[in-house]
C-alpha positions in Angstrom: 0.0 0.0 0.0 2.9 2.4 0.8 4.5 1.7 -2.5 1.2 2.4 -4.3 0.7 5.7 -2.4 4.2 6.7 -3.1 3.7 6.0 -6.9 0.4 7.9 -6.9 1.9 10.9 -5.1 5.2 11.2 -6.9 4.4 10.0 -10.4 0.7 9.7 -11.3 -0.7 12.9 -9.5 1.8 15.3 -11.0 1.1 14.0 -14.5 -2.6 14.3 -14.0 -2.2 17.8 -12.6 -0.2 18.7 -15.6 -2.9 17.5 -17.9 -5.6 19.2 -15.8 -3.7 22.5 -16.3 -3.0 22.0 -20.0 -4.3 25.0 -22.0 -6.3 22.8 -24.3 -8.0 20.8 -21.5 -8.7 24.0 -19.6 -10.2 25.6 -22.7 -12.5 22.6 -23.5 -13.6 22.4 -19.9 -14.3 26.2 -19.5 -16.1 26.3 -22.8 -18.5 23.6 -21.9 -19.0 24.8 -18.4 -19.8 28.3 -19.7 -22.9 26.9 -21.4 -24.3 25.9 -18.0 -26.7 28.8 -17.6 -28.4 27.6 -20.8 -28.3 24.0 -19.6 -29.9 25.0 -16.3 -32.5 27.1 -17.9 -33.2 24.3 -20.3 -33.7 22.1 -17.3 -36.3 24.5 -15.9 -38.2 24.4 -19.3 -38.0 20.6 -19.4 -39.4 20.4 -15.9 -42.2 22.9 -16.8 -43.0 20.8 -20.0 -44.6 18.3 -17.6 -47.4 20.8 -17.2 -48.2 20.6 -20.8 -49.4 17.0 -20.3 -52.0 18.2 -17.7 -52.8 21.7 -18.9 -53.1 21.7 -22.7 -54.0 25.4 -22.9 -50.4 26.4 -21.8 -47.9 27.2 -24.5 -45.4 24.4 -25.2 -42.4 24.7 -23.0 -40.5 22.5 -25.4 -40.0 25.5 -27.7 -37.9 27.6 -25.2 -36.2 24.2 -24.3 -35.1 23.9 -28.0 -33.7 27.5 -27.9 -31.6 26.8 -24.8 -30.5 23.1 -24.5 -31.2 22.7 -28.2 -28.5 25.1 -29.1 -25.6 24.4 -26.7 -23.3 22.9 -29.4 -23.6 26.1 -31.3 -22.3 28.0 -28.3 -19.4 25.5 -27.7 -18.3 25.9 -31.3 -17.8 29.6 -30.7 -16.4 29.4 -27.1 -13.6 27.0 -27.7 -11.6 29.1 -30.2 -12.6 32.3 -28.3 -11.3 31.0 -25.0 -8.2 29.5 -26.6 -7.2 32.9 -28.0 -7.8 34.5 -24.5 -5.6 31.9 -22.8 -2.9 32.3 -25.5 -2.9 36.0 -24.9 -4.1 36.7 -28.4 -7.2 38.6 -27.3 -7.4 40.7 -30.5 -8.2 37.4 -32.4 -10.7 36.0 -29.9 -14.0 37.3 -31.5 -12.8 36.5 -35.0 -11.7 33.0 -33.9 -15.1 32.4 -32.2 -17.1 33.5 -35.3 -14.9 31.4 -37.5 -15.4 28.3 -35.3 -19.1 28.9 -35.4 -19.2 29.1 -39.2 -17.2 26.0 -39.6 -19.5 24.1 -37.2 -22.5 25.2 -39.2 -20.8 24.3 -42.4 -20.1 20.7 -41.1 -23.7 20.0 -39.9 -25.6 22.1 -42.5 -28.7 23.0 -40.3 -32.2 23.3 -41.7 -33.9 26.8 -41.7 -37.6 26.6 -41.6 -39.9 28.2 -44.2 -40.9 31.8 -44.0 -43.3 32.8 -41.2 -42.3 29.8 -39.2 -39.9 30.3 -36.3 -37.2 27.7 -36.4 -33.6 26.9 -37.0 -32.8 23.3 -36.3 -30.6 20.2 -36.5 -30.0 17.5 -33.9 -26.4 18.5 -33.9 -27.1 22.0 -32.7 -28.0 20.6 -29.2 -26.3 18.0 -27.0 -26.0 15.5 -29.9 -23.4 17.7 -31.7 -21.1 18.5 -28.8 -18.3 16.4 -30.2 -18.8 18.0 -33.6 -18.6 21.4 -32.0 -15.4 20.4 -30.1 -13.9 19.3 -33.4 -14.8 22.5 -35.2 -13.6 24.6 -32.3 -10.3 22.8 -31.8 -9.5 22.9 -35.6 -10.3 26.6 -35.7 -8.3 27.2 -32.5 -5.2 25.5 -34.0 -5.3 27.5 -37.2 -6.1 30.8 -35.5 -3.4 30.2 -32.9 -0.8 29.3 -35.6 -1.4 32.6 -37.3 -1.9 34.6 -34.0 1.2 36.7 -34.4 1.3 36.7 -38.2 1.1 40.0 -40.0 1.3 41.2 -43.6 2.6 44.5 -42.4 5.8 45.6 -40.6 5.6 46.9 -37.1 6.4 50.5 -38.1 3.6 50.5 -40.7 1.5 53.6 -40.8 -1.6 51.6 -41.4 -4.1 51.8 -38.4 -4.0 48.7 -36.1 -7.6 47.9 -36.6 -7.2 47.8 -40.4 -4.1 45.6 -40.0 -6.0 43.3 -37.8 -8.8 42.9 -40.5 -6.3 41.9 -43.2 -4.2 39.7 -40.9 -7.3 37.8 -39.9 -8.4 37.1 -43.4 -5.6 34.5 -44.0 -6.5 32.1 -41.0 -10.2 32.7 -41.6 -9.8 31.8 -45.2 -7.8 28.6 -44.4 -10.5 27.4 -42.0 -13.4 28.2 -44.2 -11.8 27.0 -47.4 -10.9 23.7 -45.7 -14.6 23.3 -44.7 -15.8 24.3 -48.2 -13.5 22.0 -50.1 -13.9 19.0 -47.7 -17.6 19.2 -46.8 -19.2 20.9 -49.8 -17.0 20.1 -52.8 -15.6 16.7 -51.9 -18.9 15.7 -50.1 -17.1 14.2 -47.1 -19.6 13.6 -44.3 -17.4 14.9 -41.4 -20.5 15.0 -39.2 -21.2 11.2 -39.3 -17.5 10.5 -39.4 -16.9 12.2 -36.1 -20.0 10.5 -34.6 -18.7 7.2 -35.6 -15.5 7.8 -33.7 -17.1 8.9 -30.5 -20.3 6.8 -30.5 -18.4 3.7 -29.3 -17.3 5.8 -26.2 -20.9 6.8 -25.5 -21.9 3.1 -26.1 -19.3 1.9 -23.7 -20.3 4.3 -21.0 -23.9 3.1 -21.2 -22.7 -0.4 -20.2 -22.4 -1.7 -16.7 -18.6 -1.9 -17.1 -18.4 1.6 -18.6 -20.6 3.0 -15.8 -18.4 1.5 -13.1 -15.1 2.5 -14.8 -16.1 6.1 -15.3 -17.5 6.5 -11.8 -14.4 4.9 -10.3 -12.2 7.3 -12.3 -14.2 10.2 -10.9 -13.5 9.0 -7.3 -10.0 7.9 -8.0 -8.9 11.3 -9.4 -10.9 13.3 -6.7 -9.3 11.3 -3.9 -5.9 12.7 -5.0 -7.2 16.3 -5.0 -7.4 16.3 -8.9 -10.7 18.0 -9.9 -13.0 15.7 -11.7 -13.9 18.6 -14.0 -10.9 17.4 -16.0 -13.2 14.7 -17.4 -15.8 17.3 -18.5 -14.8 17.4 -22.2 -15.3 13.6 -22.4 -18.2 13.0 -20.0 -20.5 16.1 -20.4 -21.2 15.5 -24.2 -22.1 11.9 -23.5 -24.2 12.7 -20.5 -26.2 15.4 -22.4 -26.6 13.3 -25.5 -27.9 10.4 -23.3 -30.5 12.4 -21.5 -31.6 14.1 -24.6 -32.1 10.7 -26.2 -34.2 9.7 -23.2 -36.4 12.8 -23.6 -37.0 11.9 -27.2 -37.7 8.2 -26.5 -40.3 9.1 -23.8 -41.8 11.7 -26.0 -42.4 9.0 -28.6 -44.3 6.9 -26.0 -41.6 4.3 -25.2 -40.7 4.0 -21.4 -39.1 0.6 -21.2 -35.9 0.4 -19.2 -34.1 -1.3 -22.1 -34.6 1.8 -24.3 -33.4 4.4 -21.8 -29.9 5.5 -20.9 -28.9 5.1 -17.3 -25.6 7.0 -17.4 -26.7 10.6 -17.5 -26.0 13.6 -15.2 -29.5 13.2 -13.9 -28.8 9.6 -12.7 -25.3 10.4 -11.3 -25.7 13.9 -9.7 -29.5 14.2 -9.1 -31.4 11.0 -8.7 -29.3 8.3 -7.0 -25.5 8.3 -6.9 -23.4 11.2 -5.6 -25.2 12.2 -2.5 -23.3 15.1 -1.0 -21.0 15.2 -4.0 -18.7 12.9 -5.9 -18.0 9.8 -3.8 -21.3 10.0 -1.9 -19.7 11.9 0.9 -22.7 13.2 2.8 -23.0 10.0 5.0 -19.4 10.5 5.9 -20.0 14.1 6.8 -22.9 13.2 9.1 -20.6 10.6 10.8 -18.0 13.4 11.3 -20.6 15.7 12.9 -21.1 13.1 15.7 -17.5 12.0 15.9 -15.7 11.6 19.3 -12.7 13.3 17.8 -12.9 17.1 18.2 -11.1 17.8 14.9 -13.4 15.6 12.9 -16.5 16.9 14.6 -15.5 20.5 13.8 -14.7 19.6 10.2 -18.0 17.7 9.9 -20.0 20.7 11.2 -18.2 23.0 8.7 -18.9 20.6 5.8 -22.5 19.9 6.6 -24.3 22.7 4.8 -22.1 22.6 1.7 -22.6 18.8 1.7 -26.4 19.1 1.7 -26.0 21.1 -1.5 -23.6 18.5 -2.9 -20.5 20.7 -2.5 -17.9 18.4 -1.0 -14.5 20.1 -1.6 -14.2 20.9 2.2 -14.6 17.2 3.3 -12.5 15.8 0.4 -9.6 18.1 0.9 -10.0 18.1 4.8 -10.2 14.4 5.3 -10.0 12.3 2.2 -7.4 13.6 -0.3 -4.1 11.7 0.1 -5.3 10.0 3.3 -4.9 6.3 2.5 -7.5 5.2 5.1 -10.2 7.3 3.5 -9.1 7.1 -0.1 -9.9 3.4 -0.4 -13.5 3.6 0.7 -14.0 6.5 -1.7 -12.8 4.2 -4.5 -15.2 1.5 -3.4 -18.1 4.0 -3.6 -17.2 4.4 -7.3 -17.4 0.7 -7.9 -20.1 -0.7 -5.7 -22.8 2.0 -5.9 -23.0 2.1 -9.8 -23.4 -1.7 -9.7 -26.3 -1.4 -7.4 -28.0 1.3 -9.5 -27.5 -0.7 -12.7 -29.0 -3.8 -11.2 -32.1 -2.1 -9.9 -32.7 0.1 -13.0 -31.6 -2.3 -15.8 -31.3 -5.9 -14.7 -34.3 -6.1 -12.3 -35.6 -2.9 -13.7 -37.9 -2.0 -10.9 -36.6 1.5 -10.2 -37.1 4.4 -12.6 -34.5 5.9 -14.9 -34.5 9.7 -15.2 -36.1 10.7 -18.6 -36.0 14.5 -18.6 -33.3 17.2 -18.2 -32.5 18.3 -14.7 -28.9 19.4 -14.6 -29.2 21.2 -11.2 -26.6 19.1 -9.3 -26.7 21.5 -6.3 -30.4 20.6 -5.6 -30.3 18.7 -2.2 -31.1 15.0 -2.1 -33.8 13.5 -1.7 -35.6 16.4 -3.3 -33.7 16.0 -6.5 -34.5 12.3 -6.5 -38.2 13.0 -6.3 -38.1 15.6 -9.0 -36.1 13.4 -11.4 -37.9 10.1 -10.7 -41.3 11.1 -9.3 -41.7 7.7 -7.7 -41.5 6.0 -4.4 -39.3 3.2 -5.8 -36.8 5.9 -6.8 -36.7 7.0 -3.2 -36.2 3.4 -2.1 -33.3 3.0 -4.4 -31.8 6.2 -3.0 -32.1 4.8 0.5 -30.4 1.6 -0.6 -27.5 3.6 -2.1 -27.1 5.8 1.1 -27.3 2.8 3.4 -24.7 1.0 1.3 -22.5 4.1 1.2 -22.7 4.5 4.9 -21.7 0.8 5.4 -18.7 1.4 3.2 -17.5 4.6 4.9 -18.1 3.4 8.5 -15.3 0.9 9.3 -12.7 3.2 7.6 -14.1 6.3 9.3 -13.9 4.6 12.8 -10.3 3.6 12.1 -9.5 7.2 11.1 -11.4 8.5 14.0 -9.4 6.3 16.5 -6.2 7.7 15.0 -7.4 11.2 15.4 -8.5 10.7 19.0 -5.0 9.2 19.9 -3.4 12.1 18.2 -5.5 14.7 20.1 -4.8 12.9 23.4 -1.1 12.9 22.8 -1.0 16.6 21.8 -3.1 17.4 24.9 -0.5 15.7 27.2 2.4 17.4 25.5 0.9 20.8 26.0 0.1 20.2 29.7 
């Protein structure tokens, strides 16, 4: 165990931290997270759309849902090159880069524009289903714009005004990006859209298996137990989660509600319905144990972590008691293995518990309220109870061991100060 901890601390963690701070990873992560206001508002419209089933006179809330959640890939295609220019200190190029990424994305997906007098502008790829396409368009644009970021047709002592120089200098990278899209997509008729989907769909398919579910949740816990933010996984997991829940919405809208046709691995399942109670690693049961701990230090930490934990913010407890603490890291890893298995069994194998089927990306909503909102069923609440009880049973023996160490340490320190 000591050898493993030494390797994790001295080799693995520094490399992961380097990846986490890489300009491209940060850019992708920030660009996706900046769309959250639209995702959250889309969640509200999706929730309100339930009323349309009971009050037909109300206007359809699916329309504003389509103009929020249904357009997030459009935003990502703009934000990736925009943010990359910002981080590379090429601020004069950021708006041009963002607009170029947006045009390339639209060129690749070729959206449909509705007939006159009908409001609409659509394509499945404009929403969650096109996130990987948007990432591709944004990254390609960012590479080209970054490569020509300091290029200029003019000498530094040129008398031509800066804004005019900027116009002409931007034309070359814009032309390269758009002509590439024009030649490849429109002239050569290469279906980049479906080609990129064919690359990433196996990833989405794998995550929607019991093995994929367990592996990705374990990775969340494994990285977080070393103080590495799980947001590093956002560029990979968020597009898959959003596409999965969007597919669930469409399936249910078509009248199909069988468990076999619904995706389990969504943000709604993981962060709102069943899994991460109190935050990644299901830490709220641990916080409650700490509140009643016999060790003064743990009791004080537990009280400080309780309110954030209720709202699924668990950085205080993770960095205060779990990160790089071998005794507490191991049970956190177990949470990422055992709890997803339980959820999969009850929602897919036995299929007696509901799978969330509408967008509710409000991870800060306290359990069990979020469980009731996303499942609207007593059986969903029962599964949550099973998860919490199991989580408590996993944490308890390790917590008691750690508590005993803390009590001994506090007693020793007290004797030394007397």
